[in-house]
N, C-alpha and C positions, 0 to 999 in steps of 0.2 A: 610410455603409459605410466600413470601414477594412480594408485588406488584412490577411489572416492573417499574422502574423509567422513567418518561417521558424524552425524549432527545430532546432538542433544544438548539441552541447557547446560551451560557452564563448561563444556568440554574444551572449547577453544581457550577459555579463560584459564583452565588448569594447565593447558599446554604452555600458555604464556608465563604462568607462574613458575612452572618447572624450568623453562628456559632462563627466566630471571634468576632463579636460584643458582643455576650453573654459571651464569655470567657474573654474578656477584662474588663468586669464589675464585681461588687460584689453584688450590691443591685439594684433592678429594680422595677419600677412601671409598672404593666400590665393592660392595658385598652382596652376595645372594644367599639363599637359604642353605642350611647344612644338608649334606648328602645331595648335592646339586644334580638336577636332571638336565635334559637338553635345553629347556627354556631358560633355566637359571644360568647355565654357563654361557649360552648365546647372549642373554640379556646383559651379563657382566661385560662381555666383549663389545657388544653394540654400544652400550652407554659409554664405555671407555673410548671407543672410536669417535663418538660425538664429542667427548671432552677434548680429545686430541685435535679435532677439527676446529674447535673454538679456542685453541691455544692454552688449554689447561693442563696441569700435571696431575697425575693420579697414581694410586696403588690399588691393584686388584687383589683381593684376599678372600679366602673361604676357610671355614673350620675344617672342611673335608677336601680330599684330593679330587682333582678333575677326573671324571670317569675316563677310562682308557679309550673307549669308543669315540669320545669327543676330543681327543687329543689332536686330531687333524686340523681343528679350527685355528685360524691364524690368531696368534696371541695367547692361545690356551696355556702354553708353557710358562707364560708370565704371571698367571694367577697363582699367588703365593699362599702357602698354608699359614694360618695364624701363628703357629709356632716358629715360623721362619722370619717373621717380621722383626727387624732390628731397630726401627725408629723408636726413640725413647719418648718423644713428645706425643701426647694423645692427638688424635685427629679431630678437627673441629668442623669439618664439612664431610658429610656422609651421603652416599647415594645407595640405598638398599633396593634391590630389584627382586621381584618374584617371591617376596616374603609375606606370607599370609598374616603373620603377626610378628611382633618384636622378638619373641622367643626364638623364632626360626633363624635369626641371625647367629645364634649360638655364642660361643665364647669370644668371638670377634668384638662383641659389644663392649668388652673390657677395654678396647683400644679407643673408645670414644671419650672425648673431653666432656666434663660435666655439663658444659653449656653448648655442646655440639648441635649444629643445625643439620637436620636430616631430610633428604628428599626420598619419599616412599613411592616407588613406581611398581604397580601390581595390578593383577586382574582377578584376584580371588574375591568372591562376594563376601567372605567372612573377614576381610581386612577391616580393622577398626580405625584406620587413619592415624597410625602411630607417629607419622612424620610431622615435622614442623611445616613442611610443604608436602602435599599429597597429590599424586597423579594416578588415580585409580579408575579403571574402566572395567566394571564387573562383567560386561558382556563381551569383552575381548577374549579370544581363544587362548592367547598367550601374552606374556609381558612384552615379548619382542614386537608384537603387533602394535602395542601402545608406543613403543620406542620408535617404530617405523613412522607412526603418525607424528611423533615429536620431531623427527629428522626432516620429514616433509614440511612440517610447520615452520621449521627453522630455515627452510629454503636450501637445504643441502641435498646432494645426490650421493647415494652410497657407492663405494667402490665394490669390486667383486668379493673380496674377503668378508667385508661387513655384510653384504647382501647374502652371502652364503650362511653367515651366522643367523641372520633373521629367518631365512628359509628353514634352517635346522630347528630353530625354536618352534616355528609354526608346524613343521612336519611332525615333530615328536609330541607336541601337546594336542594335536588333532588326530593322533593315531594314523598318520598318513592321509589326512583330509577325509577321514571316515566318521569321526565323532559328530555329535549334534552341534558342537561349537564351530563347525565349518560353515561360516557365513559367507554371503557374497563378498563382504569386505576382505575376508581371509583369502578367498580365491583371487580377488582383484590384486591384493598385495602379492600373492604368490606369482601371479602372471607378470607383475612389474619386476619381480626379482629374476624370473626366468629371462625376461627381456634384457636384463643386465648381464646375463651370461651364466647364471647359477645352473649347475648340472644337477637338476632335480632327480633324475633317474639314478644317478650314482649315489646321491645322498640317501635315497629311499632304500637302495640295495644295502648300503653299509649300515644304516641306522635301524632299519625295520626287518630286514630279512636275514642277515648274517647272524649266526649264533656261535659262541665258543663251545668247545667240547664240554667244559665244566657247566655251562649253562644248560646244555642238553641233558647232562646227567642229573642236574638239579631238578629239571622239569620232570624227568622220569621218576625221581623220588617223590616230588610233590604230587604228581597225579596218582601215585600209589596210595596216598592217604586222602584223596579227595572225598569230602563228606557232604551230605545233603540234609536239609531239614525234612521233616515228615511230609510236608506238602511240596517238596522239591523246588521251592521258590528261592531258597538260599543255598549257596554252595560255598565251601571254603577249603582252603589248603593250608597246612601247617608246615613250616620249615624251621628246624631247630639248628643249633650250632653244630651238632653232630653231622647233620646233612651237609652243611657247608664244608666242614672239614673232610668228610668222606669223598666229596666230589671235587674238592680244590676250588670251589666257587667263592666269589666275593659277594658282598651286598649288592654290587653293581649287576651281578648276574640274576638278581631277583626281579629286575624291572620287566614288566609285562606278564609275569607269572600269574597275577591275579586275574588277567583276562581269560585264562583257560577255565577258571571257575565261572566267571560271568557269562561266557559264550555258550554254555550248555543250553540247549533249547528248553524253554520253560523257566529258566532261572532269572529272577529279577535283580538279585544282589549277589555279587561274587565278593569273597573276602580272602585276603592273604594275611596270615598270622606269621610274623617273623621274629624269632628269638634273637636278641642282640648279645654281644659279648659282655655287656655289663649286667646281664640278667633281666633286662626288660623285654617287653614284647611290642613290636611295632605292628600296626594294623592298617592295611590298605583296603578301601572299599570302592567297589564299582557298581553302579546302578543303571538299570534300564530306563529309569525315570519314575518308576513306580514308588520309589522311596527317595527322600532327600537325604543322601548320606552325609552331606555337609552338616546337617542338623544333628545327626547321630554322632558324628565325629566331634562336633562342638560340645555335645553333652558330656563327652569324656576328655575335654580339654584340647581337642584337636581342631581341625577345620578343613576347608577345601571348597569343592564345588558340589552342585546338586547331584551330579553323576559320578564324581570322583573325589574322594576325600581320604583323610587318614588321621590317626591319633596314636598315642604311645602310652603304655601302661608300665608301672613298676609293680608287677605281679606275675604269678606263674601262668604258664600257657593255658592250663585247663580252666582256671578261673576267668582269664580274659576271653577265651572262646565262649564260655557260657554267657558271660555278661553281654558281649557284643552280638552274638547270635540272637539272644533274647531281645535286645534293643531293636535289632533289625526286624525281627518277627513282629514286634508290636508296631513298628512304623508301617510295615506292609499291611497289617490289619486296619490301621487307621486310614 
């Protein structure tokens, strides 16, 4: 079984252009966004699998380390930190996956040659098409969904490790196939992957149900300061460096914490404010659909999706909370 390919103007053409980009080159740098999630790491591995199938050489790199919970994926240990790259010559062929904008590539961009050609594969509606070649499908649930289409379009069949990576990206970016981005094509793709032998139930248990002790302690601290707007339509959680230090948690343990604010009955927008080691504040927003949080994030220099977005501030926690909660409140009123 192969999932039915989405049909809309120019999609097949952009798939052809992406394949042509790959076939024209020999050696590639593959990069995803900083602080990578399940879709970013899976997309890195899947596009690298495709490169290998087409006889290309490549280097996988990220500014941030691979999250521990994703270390089981085949090839994950080969994703290098930017600081570990030893190649002196800049890369002239780049494939960026799951990067909503060029800034999300981070310091790895310093490795690009001035005249580098870049294939931009992404599913974020806020993506501005920063590549010399762009394969963007805003209605896709995850970047791995687009890469699956590209592989099918190329006439290739995934092996089990690559299929597991695609399934991982779909599973994490759809919240276990629960979010509104879970389309018929997503489920058809997932079914195709299960037919290839992917152990979906084991992935769900590992990625969605298991918690570290540090993560549980951090959740305890976060819920202790859960706050609400006067109309109870907005809820937010604050996590500072002291909380991370007290629990022994890492930034990886923050994933999913924002959903506890969003899942309260009557709440339309949940927000997580996270203090970073460099004194900044990262903001994650989740919406029921009553407000377009991608527009809110974009107004602060961030981006994302209608129901899930984020941004970053170089300001104190109290100031950021006030500004973001006010912007969300105005969006809900509108």
